[in-house]
BAFI-3210 file (N, C-alpha, C; in Angstrom, 3 decimals, decimal comma, padded with zeros to 6 digits):
// residues 99
n [1|2|3|4|5|6|7|8|9|10|11|12|13|14|15|16|17|18|19|20|21|22|23|24|25|26|27|28|29|30|31|32|33|34|35|36|37|38|39|40|41|42|43|44|45|46|47|48|49|50|51|52|53|54|55|56|57|58|59|60|61|62|63|64|65|66|67|68|69|70|71|72|73|74|75|76|77|78|79|80|81|82|83|84|85|86|87|88|89|90|91|92|93|94|95|96|97|98|99]
n.u [-005,570|-002,959|-002,149|-001,374|-003,127|-005,131|-007,996|-009,409|-008,504|-009,319|-012,084|-012,413|-011,403|-013,257|-015,499|-014,591|-014,387|-017,046|-019,873|-018,376|-016,954|-017,417|-016,076|-013,445|-010,601|-008,646|-005,636|-003,317|-001,534|000,762|003,558|005,555|006,379|008,264|008,347|005,702|005,728|007,156|005,247|003,610|005,389|005,578|003,196|001,021|-000,893|-002,274|-000,950|-002,070|-001,050|001,286|003,177|006,568|009,653|011,161|012,243|010,622|011,394|009,785|007,213|004,142|002,849|-000,250|-002,215|-004,981|-008,238|-011,244|-008,828|-007,632|-007,629|-006,189|-006,232|-003,882|-002,448|-000,204|001,077|002,099|003,219|002,522|004,880|006,914|010,194|012,364|014,577|017,336|017,009|014,279|013,114|013,979|012,618|009,896|009,846|010,409|008,129|006,025|006,621|006,423|003,697|002,499|002,769]
n.v [008,993|008,041|007,759|006,310|006,207|006,749|008,238|006,062|003,793|004,616|004,468|001,684|001,055|002,405|000,827|-001,556|-000,799|-000,431|000,211|001,738|003,594|006,352|007,115|007,268|009,288|010,872|012,280|012,845|012,257|010,218|008,882|007,178|004,617|004,842|007,617|007,931|006,315|007,898|009,783|008,185|007,513|010,010|010,295|011,187|009,673|006,575|004,371|003,225|000,861|-000,934|-003,545|-003,641|-005,454|-004,664|-003,446|-001,327|000,699|000,344|000,145|-001,475|-003,861|-004,725|-007,035|-006,549|-007,771|-009,022|-009,938|-007,550|-007,382|-006,353|-005,998|-005,639|-004,301|-004,925|-003,142|-002,267|-000,376|-001,566|-002,734|-001,088|000,158|-001,080|-000,728|-002,963|-003,856|-003,360|-004,983|-007,491|-007,569|-007,576|-010,002|-011,754|-011,243|-012,134|-014,908|-015,529|-015,056|-016,963|-019,257]
n.w [011,762|009,669|006,325|003,095|001,117|-001,837|-003,506|-004,728|-003,280|-000,794|-000,992|-001,134|001,385|003,013|002,520|003,668|006,383|006,889|008,839|010,553|009,162|009,271|011,510|010,893|010,809|008,868|009,159|007,862|004,807|003,125|001,245|001,854|003,963|005,959|006,550|007,373|009,618|011,355|012,089|013,697|015,746|016,831|018,052|016,490|015,266|014,038|011,532|008,455|006,386|004,282|005,605|005,491|004,965|007,396|010,525|012,734|015,325|018,402|017,284|016,525|014,382|013,128|011,515|009,226|009,928|008,810|006,310|003,937|000,549|-002,512|-006,020|-008,660|-011,672|-014,373|-016,966|-020,283|-023,124|-026,350|-028,779|-027,936|-027,366|-024,998|-022,190|-021,397|-018,734|-018,191|-020,159|-019,254|-016,809|-017,643|-019,022|-016,902|-015,275|-016,946|-017,072|-014,354|-013,774|-015,328|-013,896]
ca.u [-004,989|-002,035|-002,250|-000,867|-004,164|-005,781|-009,456|-009,888|-008,231|-010,126|-013,415|-012,316|-011,237|-014,549|-016,340|-014,071|-014,749|-018,493|-020,578|-017,407|-016,202|-017,572|-015,174|-012,084|-010,142|-007,348|-004,990|-002,184|-001,287|002,154|003,792|006,687|006,045|009,232|007,872|004,458|006,084|007,565|004,013|003,186|006,332|005,316|001,835|000,050|-001,973|-001,877|-000,726|-002,628|-000,161|001,853|004,363|007,717|010,613|012,001|011,761|010,487|011,521|008,620|005,948|003,503|002,069|-001,393|-002,886|-006,430|-009,066|-010,738|-007,763|-008,056|-006,809|-006,409|-005,571|-003,178|-002,163|001,066|000,782|003,109|002,833|002,956|005,893|007,776|011,580|012,659|015,951|017,533|016,443|012,819|012,823|014,166|011,539|008,666|009,991|010,254|006,732|005,218|006,880|005,917|002,237|002,069|002,784]
ca.v [007,962|008,485|006,753|006,671|005,838|007,751|008,175|004,717|002,927|005,081|003,902|000,283|001,054|002,770|-000,375|-002,513|-000,319|-000,561|001,221|002,526|004,487|007,744|007,369|007,450|010,670|010,869|013,555|013,066|011,258|010,177|007,784|006,381|004,084|005,375|008,930|007,739|005,756|009,021|010,328|007,293|007,677|011,332|010,230|011,875|008,731|005,250|004,302|002,088|000,693|-002,256|-003,817|-004,054|-006,275|-003,731|-003,261|000,041|000,689|000,641|000,106|-002,783|-004,038|-005,613|-007,244|-006,347|-008,979|-009,905|-009,320|-006,695|-007,683|-005,543|-006,483|-004,611|-004,716|-004,530|-002,833|-001,526|-000,033|-002,525|-002,320|-000,087|-000,259|-001,002|-000,974|-004,378|-004,147|-003,412|-006,183|-008,642|-007,556|-008,001|-011,439|-012,405|-011,118|-013,039|-016,277|-015,657|-015,119|-018,208|-020,316]
ca.w [010,947|008,626|005,284|001,771|000,155|-002,678|-003,512|-005,054|-002,143|000,330|-001,194|-000,727|002,827|003,607|002,446|004,643|007,714|007,028|009,641|011,325|008,273|009,694|012,631|010,386|010,764|008,193|009,492|006,966|003,768|002,708|000,318|002,331|005,287|006,923|006,994|008,099|010,919|012,205|012,656|014,776|016,851|017,410|018,603|015,644|015,009|013,574|010,090|007,732|005,246|004,042|006,401|004,705|005,692|008,134|011,895|013,192|016,776|019,243|016,556|016,449|013,161|013,339|010,228|009,190|009,932|007,765|005,520|002,833|-000,619|-003,697|-007,216|-009,405|-013,040|-014,968|-018,371|-021,018|-024,483|-027,370|-029,749|-027,303|-027,150|-023,567|-021,749|-021,058|-017,417|-018,319|-020,942|-018,362|-015,825|-018,312|-019,261|-015,597|-014,842|-017,770|-016,615|-012,989|-013,762|-015,978|-012,880]
c.u [-004,105|-002,031|-001,653|-001,927|-004,690|-007,287|-009,992|-009,708|-009,062|-011,555|-013,442|-012,211|-012,537|-015,498|-015,904|-014,470|-016,253|-019,089|-019,641|-016,658|-016,320|-016,645|-013,720|-011,761|-008,738|-006,720|-003,814|-002,124|000,188|002,342|005,008|006,392|007,022|008,762|006,589|004,730|006,546|006,360|003,554|004,090|006,164|003,902|000,812|-001,147|-001,428|-001,707|-001,413|-001,803|000,328|003,098|005,467|008,663|011,636|011,406|011,754|010,450|010,229|007,288|005,449|002,659|000,982|-002,099|-004,392|-007,137|-010,504|-009,725|-008,350|-007,102|-007,188|-005,685|-004,901|-002,882|-000,792|000,803|001,942|002,630|003,385|004,005|006,805|009,191|011,888|014,145|016,099|016,925|014,925|012,400|012,935|013,042|010,233|008,704|009,789|008,788|005,836|005,384|006,286|004,404|001,680|001,976|001,584]
c.v [008,633|007,387|007,246|006,436|007,030|007,543|006,762|003,779|003,329|004,553|002,444|000,188|001,429|001,573|-001,383|-002,108|-000,395|000,571|002,104|003,542|005,949|008,114|007,526|008,933|010,671|012,241|013,868|011,943|011,345|009,053|006,946|005,924|004,597|006,723|008,813|007,186|006,854|009,706|009,491|007,473|009,027|011,439|011,046|010,969|007,374|005,306|003,059|001,947|-000,732|-002,419|-004,335|-004,865|-005,380|-003,578|-001,783|000,022|001,143|000,693|-001,330|-002,835|-005,073|-005,798|-006,993|-007,699|-008,553|-009,171|-008,554|-006,930|-006,751|-006,185|-005,312|-005,143|-004,214|-004,323|-002,072|-001,336|-001,074|-001,890|-001,207|-000,653|-000,038|-001,214|-002,466|-004,752|-004,275|-004,656|-007,430|-008,715|-008,048|-009,506|-012,216|-012,388|-012,065|-014,486|-016,515|-015,850|-016,304|-019,346|-020,266]
c.w [009,901|007,576|003,974|000,706|-000,627|-002,643|-003,761|-003,858|-000,939|000,222|-000,760|000,788|003,538|003,609|003,503|006,064|007,961|007,846|010,450|010,463|008,671|010,843|012,185|010,343|010,170|008,383|008,574|005,944|003,389|001,726|000,684|003,750|006,346|007,456|007,800|009,503|011,882|012,833|013,845|015,989|017,536|017,980|017,805|015,387|014,643|012,066|009,555|006,473|005,134|004,905|005,496|005,571|006,389|009,525|012,247|014,706|017,452|018,491|016,481|015,177|013,418|011,994|010,331|009,193|009,793|006,897|004,342|001,679|-001,756|-004,858|-007,912|-010,804|-013,457|-016,453|-018,986|-022,444|-025,463|-028,275|-029,232|-027,183|-025,673|-023,308|-021,449|-019,696|-017,476|-019,090|-020,067|-017,327|-016,447|-018,574|-017,962|-015,148|-015,635|-017,312|-015,219|-012,983|-014,520|-014,963|-012,000]
res [m|v|t|s|i|g|d|y|q|e|t|i|l|n|h|w|f|g|k|y|q|d|q|m|n|i|v|a|r|g|n|l|i|y|n|e|a|l|f|v|q|s|n|v|g|v|v|l|g|i|k|l|n|y|d|y|k|d|l|c|f|i|p|l|k|p|s|l|h|q|q|t|a|l|a|w|k|k|e|q|f|f|s|p|a|t|t|a|f|i|k|y|a|k|e|y|f|k|r]
***
């Protein structure tokens, strides 16, 4: 298996695999699905990752069942001066999460 997961995510994944977690064999870690897809195309293994809005030739994406969900957080330092782009993003995120 090729994956981009770290220790925390691996713990969650081990829980998801349950009794089959001992059968996982992580042969490589990466942080770009494009590079990881090259491993699959070279028959190194399968990739566990997020499917992006892009087609990878000759690859099949299969969702996990039951689905695996993770939560994330957005944080920034109070009273920090931000660029206009960062300020706009924070404003957008605040409005988005209010909905």
